C-alpha positions as CSV (number, residue, x, y, z in Angstrom):
1,M,-0.2,-0.2,0.4
2,V,1.1,3.0,-0.7
3,L,0.3,6.6,0.8
4,E,-0.8,10.0,-1.4
5,P,-0.8,13.4,0.0
6,D,-3.2,16.0,0.1
7,P,-2.1,17.8,-2.7
8,N,-3.6,20.5,-1.2
9,V,-1.0,20.3,1.2
10,V,2.0,20.0,-1.6
11,R,0.5,22.6,-3.6
12,E,0.4,24.9,0.1
13,L,3.9,23.8,0.6
14,I,5.2,24.3,-3.1
15,H,3.3,28.3,-3.1
16,R,5.3,28.8,0.9
17,Y,8.5,27.7,-0.8
18,E,8.2,29.8,-3.8
19,A,7.4,32.6,-1.4
20,L,9.8,32.5,0.3
21,T,13.4,31.6,-2.3
22,A,11.5,35.0,-4.9
23,P,14.1,37.1,-5.5
24,D,11.4,39.8,-3.6
25,G,11.1,37.4,-1.1
26,P,12.2,37.7,3.1
27,R,15.6,36.9,2.5
28,E,16.5,39.8,5.8
29,D,14.4,37.2,7.9
30,P,16.7,35.0,9.5
31,S,13.8,32.1,10.1
32,T,13.7,32.2,6.4
33,P,16.3,29.5,5.8
34,T,15.4,27.3,8.6
35,R,11.1,27.7,7.2
36,I,12.6,26.3,3.2
37,E,14.6,23.7,5.1
38,G,11.7,22.7,7.1
39,I,9.5,22.9,3.5
40,V,12.0,21.2,1.6
41,Y,12.6,18.5,4.2
42,T,8.4,17.5,4.4
43,L,8.5,17.6,0.4
44,R,11.1,15.1,0.7
45,V,9.5,12.9,2.9
46,L,5.7,13.0,1.5
47,T,7.3,12.6,-2.1
48,G,10.4,9.7,-1.1
49,T,12.7,11.4,-3.1
50,G,16.5,12.6,-1.9
51,D,16.9,16.3,-2.7
52,E,16.0,19.1,-3.0
53,S,15.1,20.0,-7.2
54,K,14.1,16.1,-7.2
55,A,11.2,16.6,-4.6
56,L,9.9,19.8,-6.1
57,S,9.8,17.9,-9.5
58,A,8.0,15.7,-8.1
59,A,5.4,17.9,-5.8
60,R,5.2,19.9,-9.1
61,G,4.1,16.1,-10.2
62,L,1.9,14.7,-8.1
63,V,-0.1,18.5,-8.0
64,S,-0.3,18.7,-11.3
65,G,-1.4,15.2,-11.6
66,G,1.0,13.3,-12.5
67,G,1.2,10.9,-10.1
68,R,3.8,10.2,-8.3
69,R,7.1,10.2,-8.8
70,R,10.8,9.3,-8.0
C-alpha cells in the first residue's frame, strides 16, 4: 500500500517555498533559511525523494495530476 500526500497540502508547501525563495522574498528575515529547510524536508518525505530539486519536481507532478514520481 502506498500513501499519497494530499495535493492541497503539497500545493501549499510549493507556494510557501516559492514565496520564500522569490527574488523579492523575505531574505532579511533570519528565520527564512530554517523555514525553507523545513518545507524542503517535508516535501522530500511526502514525495519519497532524496534531494531538493527532485522533491520539488515530484511535488509539482503530484499537484499537476502527474502522479507519484521518484
